N, C-alpha and C positions, 0 to 999 in steps of 0.2 A: 802142837795146838792147831786146830782147824782155822783156816784163814777166814771162813765165813763167820764163825763164832767170834773171832777177834774183831772183825769189822762191826758186828752187832754190838759188842761190848764198847768199842770205840765210839760208835754212834750214840749209845746210851750215855756215855760219859760226857760227850760234847753237848748232848741235849740237856743234861742236868746242869752243866756249867752255864749254858745259855739261859736256862730257866732261872737259875739263881741270880745271874747277872741282870736279867730283865727285871726281876722282882726288886733287886737292890736299887736299880736306876729309878724305877717307879717310886719306890719308898723314899729315896733321896729327894726326888723332885717334889713329891707330896709334902715331905717334911719341910723343905725349903719354902714351898708355897705357903704353908701354914705359919711358919715362923717369920716370914718377911712380909706379912700382910700389911704392916704399918708403913712399908716402904713403897707403897703404890703411888704412881705419879698421876 
């Protein structure tokens, strides 16, 4: 396997994981913000 190709594949996988993680965090924060609206001080 070509090391250049492998590095591109690895970068793509890391990018996808990062993207999914970021979307998950934003979704969780948005969900928490929506559901805990009655808990404002």
